[in-house]
C-alpha positions as CSV (number, residue, x, y, z in Angstrom):
1,M,116.7,108.3,34.5
2,N,115.4,111.5,35.9
3,R,111.9,112.2,37.2
4,L,110.7,114.2,34.1
5,R,111.7,111.2,31.9
6,V,109.8,108.8,34.0
7,E,106.7,111.0,34.1
8,G,106.9,111.4,30.3
9,L,107.1,107.6,29.7
10,L,104.1,107.0,32.1
11,A,102.1,109.7,30.4
12,A,102.6,108.1,27.0
13,F,101.6,104.6,28.1
14,P,97.8,105.1,28.0
15,K,98.0,106.3,24.4
16,L,100.0,103.2,23.3
17,V,97.6,100.6,24.8
18,G,95.1,99.3,22.3
19,H,91.5,98.8,23.1
20,S,90.5,96.2,20.5
21,K,92.6,93.3,21.8
22,Q,94.8,92.2,24.7
23,H,98.5,93.1,24.7
24,T,101.4,92.0,26.9
25,F,104.0,94.5,25.6
26,V,104.3,97.7,23.6
27,E,107.5,98.9,22.1
28,T,108.6,102.4,21.1
29,D,111.9,103.6,19.6
30,S,113.7,103.5,23.0
31,V,111.7,101.5,25.6
32,R,109.5,98.5,25.9
33,Y,106.3,98.5,28.0
34,V,105.5,95.1,29.5
35,Y,102.2,95.2,31.3
36,Q,99.3,93.1,32.7
37,P,95.7,94.4,33.1
38,L,94.3,94.4,36.6
39,E,90.8,95.3,37.8
40,N,89.1,98.6,37.4
41,Q,91.2,99.8,34.4
42,M,94.4,99.4,36.3
43,Y,97.6,98.0,34.9
44,L,100.7,96.6,36.3
45,L,103.5,98.1,34.2
46,L,107.1,97.2,33.7
47,I,109.3,99.6,31.6
48,T,112.5,98.0,30.2
49,T,114.9,98.6,27.4
50,K,114.4,97.0,24.0
51,A,117.4,94.8,24.6
52,S,116.0,93.3,27.7
53,N,115.0,89.6,27.7
54,I,111.3,89.7,27.3
55,V,110.9,86.2,28.7
56,E,112.6,87.2,32.0
57,D,110.6,90.4,32.0
58,L,107.3,88.4,31.7
59,G,108.4,86.2,34.7
60,T,109.2,89.3,36.7
61,L,105.8,90.7,35.8
62,R,104.0,87.6,36.9
63,L,105.8,87.6,40.3
64,L,104.9,91.3,40.8
65,A,101.3,90.4,40.0
66,K,101.3,87.9,42.8
67,V,103.0,90.3,45.2
68,V,100.3,93.0,44.8
69,P,97.2,91.2,46.1
70,D,99.4,89.4,48.8
71,V,100.6,92.7,50.2
72,A,97.6,95.0,49.5
73,G,95.0,92.3,50.4
74,G,93.2,92.8,47.2
75,L,93.3,94.6,43.8
76,S,91.0,97.5,44.6
77,E,92.3,101.0,44.2
78,N,91.7,101.9,47.8
79,A,93.6,98.8,49.1
80,I,96.6,99.6,46.8
81,N,96.6,103.2,47.9
82,D,96.6,102.2,51.6
83,K,99.5,99.8,51.1
84,A,101.5,102.0,48.7
85,F,104.7,102.1,50.7
86,D,104.5,98.4,51.5
87,L,104.2,97.7,47.8
88,I,107.2,99.8,47.1
89,F,109.2,97.8,49.7
90,A,108.0,94.6,48.2
91,F,108.9,95.6,44.6
92,D,112.3,96.6,45.9
93,E,112.8,93.0,47.0
94,V,112.0,91.8,43.5
95,I,114.0,94.4,41.4
96,T,117.4,95.8,42.3
97,A,118.3,99.5,42.1
98,G,120.0,98.8,38.8
99,G,116.9,97.3,37.3
100,Y,117.8,93.7,37.6
101,K,115.5,90.9,38.9
102,E,116.4,89.4,42.2
103,D,116.2,85.6,42.7
104,A,113.2,86.0,45.1
105,S,110.1,84.0,45.8
106,L,106.8,85.1,47.4
107,S,107.7,83.5,50.8
108,S,111.2,85.2,50.9
109,I,109.6,88.5,50.1
110,R,107.2,88.1,53.0
111,T,110.1,87.2,55.3
112,N,112.1,90.2,54.3
113,L,109.1,92.5,54.7
114,L,108.7,91.4,58.3
115,M,112.3,92.7,58.9
116,D,112.6,90.2,61.8
117,S,115.9,90.8,63.5
118,H,117.3,88.7,66.4
119,E,119.6,91.5,67.4
120,E,116.8,93.9,67.5
121,K,114.7,91.5,69.7
122,V,117.7,91.2,72.0
123,H,118.1,94.9,72.1
124,L,114.4,95.5,72.8
125,A,114.4,92.8,75.5
126,L,117.4,94.4,77.2
127,K,115.8,97.8,77.0
128,Q,112.5,96.5,78.4
129,S,114.3,94.7,81.2
130,K,116.2,97.9,82.1
131,E,113.0,99.9,82.1
132,D,111.2,97.3,84.2
133,A,114.2,97.3,86.7
134,A,114.2,101.1,86.8
135,R,110.4,101.1,87.4
136,D,110.7,98.5,90.1
137,E,113.5,100.4,91.8
138,M,111.5,103.6,91.6
139,K,108.5,101.9,93.2
140,R,110.7,100.3,95.9
141,Q,112.3,103.6,96.7
142,A,109.0,105.4,96.7
143,K,107.6,102.7,99.0
144,E,110.6,103.1,101.3
145,I,110.2,106.8,101.4
146,E,106.5,106.5,102.1
147,G,107.2,103.8,104.8
148,R,109.7,106.1,106.5
149,K,107.2,108.9,106.5
150,V,104.5,106.7,107.9
151,Q,106.9,105.3,110.5
152,Q,108.1,108.7,111.5
153,M,104.5,110.0,111.8
154,R,103.5,106.9,113.7
155,Q,106.5,107.2,116.1
156,N,105.7,110.9,116.6
157,F,102.0,110.1,117.2
158,V,102.4,107.1,119.4
159,S,105.5,108.1,121.3
160,G,103.2,109.5,123.9
161,T,101.6,106.0,124.4
162,Q,104.8,104.2,125.3
163,G,103.5,103.9,128.8
164,L,100.3,102.0,127.8
165,G,99.5,99.1,130.1
166,G,102.0,100.2,132.7
167,G,101.1,101.1,136.3
168,V,100.8,104.8,137.1
169,S,100.0,105.6,140.7
170,G,98.4,108.9,141.4
171,G,99.2,110.3,138.0
172,M,95.7,109.8,136.6
173,Q,94.1,112.7,138.3
174,G,94.3,114.7,135.1
175,F,91.9,112.2,133.5
176,G,89.3,112.6,136.1
177,G,90.4,109.4,137.9
178,G,90.9,108.7,141.6
179,G,94.4,108.0,142.8
180,D,94.4,104.2,142.1
181,S,96.9,102.4,140.0
182,G,96.0,103.1,136.4
183,G,96.4,101.0,133.3
184,G,98.7,103.3,131.5
185,L,97.9,106.2,129.3
186,F,94.4,104.9,128.7
187,G,93.8,103.6,132.3
188,Q,90.4,102.7,133.5
189,Q,90.2,105.5,136.1
190,G,91.3,108.0,133.4
191,F,87.9,108.1,131.7
192,G,85.3,109.4,134.2
193,G,86.1,107.1,137.1
194,G,86.6,107.8,140.8
195,G,87.9,111.2,141.9
196,G,86.8,114.6,141.1
197,G,89.7,116.0,139.2
198,D,89.0,117.9,136.0
199,N,89.7,116.2,132.7
200,Q,91.9,118.6,130.8
201,F,92.9,116.2,128.0
202,D,91.2,115.5,124.6
203,F,90.9,111.8,125.2
204,Q,87.4,110.6,124.8
205,S,85.5,107.5,126.1
206,S,82.6,105.6,124.6
207,T,80.2,108.4,125.7
208,P,81.9,111.6,124.6
209,A,80.7,114.7,126.4
210,P,79.7,117.7,124.2
211,A,82.5,120.1,123.6
212,P,82.1,123.5,125.3
213,A,81.6,126.5,123.1
214,P,85.0,128.1,122.2
215,Q,85.7,131.4,123.7
216,P,87.7,134.1,121.8
217,P,91.3,134.4,123.1
218,K,92.2,137.4,125.1
219,V,94.7,139.7,123.5
220,V,96.8,141.8,125.8
221,A,98.7,144.7,124.2
222,K,102.3,145.0,125.3
223,G,105.1,147.0,124.1
224,M,108.4,145.7,122.8
225,K,110.7,144.5,125.5
226,L,114.4,144.0,125.0
227,G,116.4,141.4,126.8
228,G,113.3,139.4,127.7
229,L,112.7,135.8,127.1
230,G,115.6,133.8,125.7
231,A,115.3,131.0,123.2
232,A,114.3,128.5,125.8
233,G,111.7,130.9,127.3
234,K,110.2,131.5,123.9
235,K,110.0,127.8,123.2
236,D,108.3,127.1,126.5
237,S,105.9,130.0,126.0
238,L,105.0,128.7,122.5
239,M,104.4,125.2,123.8
240,A,102.3,126.5,126.6
241,A,100.2,128.6,124.1
242,M,99.8,125.5,121.9
243,A,98.7,123.4,124.8
244,M,96.2,126.0,126.0
245,E,94.8,126.3,122.5
246,D,94.2,122.5,122.4
247,N,92.7,122.5,125.9
248,L,95.8,120.6,127.1
249,M,97.8,120.9,130.3
250,P,101.1,122.6,129.7
251,A,103.9,120.2,129.1
252,T,106.5,119.8,131.8
253,K,110.1,118.7,131.5
254,G,110.3,114.9,131.3
255,G,106.8,114.6,129.9
256,N,105.8,112.6,126.9
257,A,105.6,113.8,123.3
258,F,102.0,115.0,123.7
259,G,102.7,117.0,126.9
260,F,100.8,114.7,129.2
261,D,102.4,114.8,132.6
262,L,101.2,111.5,134.1
263,G,103.5,111.7,137.0
264,A,105.2,108.5,135.9
265,P,108.8,108.1,137.2
266,P,111.6,108.2,134.7
267,A,112.6,105.0,133.1
268,P,115.3,103.3,135.3
269,A,118.7,102.6,133.8
270,P,119.0,99.1,132.3
271,V,120.5,96.6,134.8
272,A,122.7,93.6,134.0
273,P,120.8,90.3,133.5
274,S,120.7,88.3,136.7
275,T,120.8,84.9,134.9
276,P,123.6,83.3,132.8
277,L,121.3,83.0,129.8
278,T,118.5,85.0,128.1
279,I,116.1,83.3,125.6
280,V,113.9,85.4,123.3
281,L,111.2,84.0,121.2
282,E,110.0,86.7,118.8
283,E,107.6,86.7,115.9
284,K,107.0,89.6,113.5
285,I,104.0,89.6,111.2
286,T,103.5,91.6,108.0
287,V,99.9,91.9,106.8
288,G,98.3,93.8,103.9
289,M,94.5,94.1,103.8
290,N,92.2,95.7,101.3
291,R,89.6,98.3,102.4
292,E,87.0,95.6,103.0
293,G,89.2,93.8,105.5
294,S,90.2,90.9,103.3
295,I,93.7,89.6,103.7
296,E,95.8,90.1,100.6
297,S,99.2,89.2,101.9
298,C,100.3,87.7,105.2
299,E,103.7,86.5,106.4
300,V,105.0,85.6,109.9
301,K,108.7,85.4,110.6
302,G,110.0,84.0,113.9
303,T,113.3,83.8,115.6
304,L,114.8,82.0,118.6
305,T,117.6,84.1,120.0
306,V,120.1,83.1,122.7
307,T,122.3,85.5,124.6
308,A,125.0,84.3,127.0
309,N,125.2,86.8,129.8
310,T,128.1,84.9,131.6
311,D,130.6,82.2,130.9
312,A,128.2,79.7,132.4
313,G,125.7,80.4,129.6
314,T,128.1,79.9,126.7
315,S,127.9,76.1,126.9
316,A,124.1,76.0,126.6
317,L,122.2,73.2,124.9
318,V,118.7,74.4,124.0
319,A,116.2,71.6,123.5
320,V,112.9,72.3,121.6
321,N,109.8,70.3,120.7
322,K,111.0,69.6,117.2
323,P,108.7,66.6,116.5
324,A,105.6,68.6,117.3
325,I,106.5,71.7,115.3
326,A,108.1,69.9,112.3
327,S,104.8,68.2,111.5
328,L,102.8,71.5,111.3
329,P,101.6,72.3,107.8
330,G,102.7,75.6,106.3
331,F,105.7,76.2,108.6
332,S,109.2,76.2,107.3
333,Y,112.3,76.2,109.6
334,A,116.0,77.0,109.2
335,T,118.8,76.8,111.6
336,H,121.8,79.2,111.8
337,P,124.7,78.0,109.6
338,K,126.9,77.6,112.7
339,V,124.3,75.4,114.5
340,D,124.9,71.6,114.5
341,K,122.1,70.5,112.2
342,K,122.8,66.8,112.7
343,T,122.2,67.1,116.4
344,Y,119.1,69.2,115.9
345,E,117.6,66.7,113.4
346,Q,118.2,63.8,115.7
347,N,116.9,65.1,119.0
348,G,115.9,68.7,118.6
349,T,118.8,70.2,120.5
350,L,120.3,73.4,119.3
351,T,124.0,74.0,119.9
352,L,127.0,75.3,117.9
353,K,129.1,73.1,115.8
354,G,132.2,71.5,117.2
355,G,131.2,72.3,120.8
356,K,132.0,76.0,120.3
357,P,130.6,78.3,123.0
358,F,128.1,81.1,122.5
359,P,129.7,84.6,122.5
360,V,129.1,86.5,125.8
361,G,126.9,89.5,125.6
362,R,126.0,89.1,121.9
363,P,122.5,87.8,120.8
364,V,122.7,84.8,118.4
365,G,119.6,83.8,116.4
366,I,119.9,80.0,116.3
367,L,116.5,79.1,114.7
368,R,114.1,80.8,112.3
369,W,110.7,79.9,111.1
370,S,108.1,81.4,108.7
371,Y,104.5,81.0,107.9
372,G,102.6,82.6,105.0
373,E,99.0,81.6,105.2
374,E,96.2,84.1,105.7
375,D,94.9,82.5,108.9
376,A,98.0,83.9,110.7
377,A,96.5,87.4,110.8
378,P,95.0,87.8,114.3
379,I,92.8,90.8,113.5
380,T,91.2,92.4,110.5
381,V,90.1,96.0,110.0
382,N,87.7,97.4,107.4
383,C,87.1,101.1,106.8
384,W,84.1,102.5,105.0
385,P,84.3,106.3,104.3
386,E,81.1,107.7,102.7
387,D,80.5,111.1,101.3
388,E,77.4,112.6,102.9
389,G,77.2,115.2,100.1
390,N,77.4,118.3,102.4
391,G,81.1,118.6,102.6
392,S,81.6,116.0,105.3
393,M,82.4,112.3,105.4
394,N,80.8,109.6,107.5
395,V,83.4,106.9,108.4
396,N,82.7,103.5,109.8
397,V,85.6,101.4,111.1
398,E,85.2,97.8,112.4
399,F,87.7,95.3,113.6
400,E,87.4,91.5,114.2
401,L,89.6,89.2,116.1
402,T,90.0,86.3,113.6
403,R,92.5,84.0,115.3
404,P,91.0,81.9,118.1
405,G,92.7,82.3,121.4
406,A,94.7,85.4,120.5
407,V,95.2,88.0,123.1
408,L,96.4,91.4,121.9
409,T,97.4,94.2,124.2
410,D,98.0,97.9,123.7
411,V,96.1,97.9,120.4
412,N,96.3,101.1,118.5
413,I,94.5,101.6,115.2
414,L,95.9,104.8,113.5
415,L,93.6,106.5,111.0
416,P,94.7,109.4,108.8
417,L,91.9,112.0,108.6
418,G,93.1,114.2,105.8
419,C,92.6,117.4,107.8
420,T,93.3,118.9,111.2
421,D,89.7,119.2,112.3
422,P,88.6,117.0,115.2
423,P,86.2,114.2,114.3
424,A,82.6,114.2,115.6
425,I,82.2,110.8,117.2
426,E,78.8,109.1,116.6
427,S,79.6,105.8,118.4
428,I,82.8,104.1,119.7
429,D,84.0,101.0,121.4
430,G,87.2,101.7,123.4
431,Q,88.9,105.1,123.5
432,Y,90.4,107.5,121.0
433,K,92.7,110.5,120.7
434,H,93.0,113.1,118.0
435,D,96.3,114.7,117.1
436,P,95.6,117.8,115.0
437,A,99.4,118.3,114.3
438,S,99.6,115.1,112.3
439,G,96.0,115.0,111.2
440,M,95.6,111.5,112.7
441,M,93.3,109.7,115.0
442,C,94.3,106.8,117.4
443,W,91.6,104.2,118.3
444,H,92.9,102.4,121.3
445,F,92.1,99.3,123.3
446,D,94.0,98.1,126.3
447,Q,93.3,94.5,125.4
448,I,91.4,92.6,122.7
449,D,90.6,89.0,123.3
450,S,87.6,86.6,123.0
451,S,85.5,88.8,125.4
452,N,85.6,91.8,123.0
453,S,86.5,90.2,119.7
454,T,84.7,92.8,117.6
455,G,84.4,96.6,117.8
456,A,83.1,99.5,115.8
457,L,83.8,103.2,115.5
458,E,81.7,105.7,113.6
459,F,82.5,109.4,113.2
460,S,81.9,112.3,110.9
461,I,84.5,114.8,109.7
462,A,84.9,117.5,107.1
463,G,86.2,116.4,103.7
464,G,85.3,114.7,100.5
465,N,88.1,112.4,99.6
466,A,87.7,108.8,100.7
467,D,91.3,108.0,99.9
468,A,92.5,110.4,102.6
469,F,91.6,107.8,105.3
470,F,94.1,105.2,104.1
471,P,96.3,103.5,104.8
472,V,95.1,102.5,108.2
473,Q,97.9,101.3,110.5
474,I,97.4,98.6,113.2
475,M,99.8,98.2,116.2
476,F,99.6,95.8,119.1
477,K,101.7,93.5,121.4
478,S,101.2,89.9,122.4
479,D,103.0,87.1,124.1
480,H,101.0,84.4,122.3
481,L,103.1,83.1,119.4
482,L,101.7,81.6,116.3
483,C,104.2,78.8,116.3
484,P,103.7,76.4,119.2
485,I,107.4,76.1,119.8
486,E,108.5,75.3,123.4
487,I,111.8,75.2,125.2
488,L,111.9,71.7,126.8
489,G,115.2,72.3,128.6
490,I,118.4,74.3,128.7
491,T,121.4,72.3,130.0
492,S,125.2,72.7,130.0
493,S,127.2,70.8,127.5
494,A,130.0,70.5,130.1
495,N,128.3,68.9,133.0
496,G,124.6,68.4,132.0
497,T,123.2,70.7,134.7
498,T,120.3,73.0,134.1
499,I,121.3,76.6,133.2
500,P,119.2,79.3,134.9
501,N,117.7,81.6,132.2
502,I,115.2,84.3,131.5
503,M,112.8,83.7,128.6
504,S,110.5,86.1,126.9
505,K,108.0,85.8,124.1
506,S,106.7,88.5,121.8
507,F,104.4,88.7,118.8
508,V,104.4,92.2,117.2
509,P,103.5,93.6,113.7
510,E,106.3,94.7,111.5
511,S,103.8,96.2,109.0
512,Y,100.0,95.8,109.5
513,T,98.0,98.0,107.1
514,C,94.6,98.3,105.5
515,A,94.8,100.1,102.2
């Protein structure tokens, strides 16, 4: 039946419906109209042939009359218009394309309209899992790239502070110091102490002197000269010009990354260990803080590493205070798979299975431990940048030593500034250095302990973006471990004699940020 035929039959229906009494069907020469009145002069109409079974047609009409309010939510004209396509799909479940009635109920029609497919759910779940995995991988790679950038910037920025805490004799004259043994790059004599040398560096103490008025550079006109400075000469000239522009002393060969010639001797070549055994107790802490200084994540991972330097150290039995550390809450311990766990569990002695010797010259981690509570973080830092409304930012940074008894040395708090302009220091505890090349500022303390457990820094700088001052990186060193592990004795498994050894402890941050 074509469209014109259907439209003609529908147009003739209103003329055939009587107004004096109720009808259920009307017949013409070719078709039968089976209908049921609805509200607001609307009819539910079923057009069949005259040979059709009228009893079945009335049953189909009653089922359709139930479907309409169930799908449309009512019998109003607006509700039916809004759900027109849903009603078509529902009628299609009742009547086939050939015009025959399906054996369907109202509940089966609802189920079919939901089009619930298990295969589709599995497909969507797999698709979602792939998208989530791709998103997580993207975040992981972005975090790795950002971490590498921050690490590279941090190494470039702090490479000049590798000598912090070391003794430098006579090399502190450039800081205005005497000739006494200094405390490293930030030595006590380097900030206004002792002698009368001029301070030509941009390090500042807690009472910064006002900067002198800049003078315009002198320009000397010279003609072109062929065969002059070579590549090395041009580089040295450029570095000297950059140092003069930043009020720094020219960098000399063998100096540090910032061009500070502290007169420190070159690092001696490593010498062979003098004892048969080397013991290293190392803990690395990873801390994530929010901008208010609250700890959001904290994890400490420790390792006990043994290195046999000679054949005498290969038969070592390392005894630790297992009963004391095993009862500590929050700590978890794991031995190397090659370690004899039965011996360790019985008497706290660490040795390889089957009496095998330790390899010579190769470090072996024989015990690991971890701790994930917030109280492991030794220091917290909060940063408060505030827009002053005149194109500058006022920044307040505070730290607090939160772990009792902790002693941190060579503490460097690295703050990105978002620009190359130097900060205007309002007040400061400790010392600072500004690196315009990387747009970062280093807030430094030789040592932080119970005597200076808090500190504050306030400065102003041009800008208007508070996010530019994050993430703040914290670096330090310490020989105070979180885990109270102790080496009770190191003996030889062959004859029971004590093996001479060198033992070191270190507690350093692997990632310590305030973001």
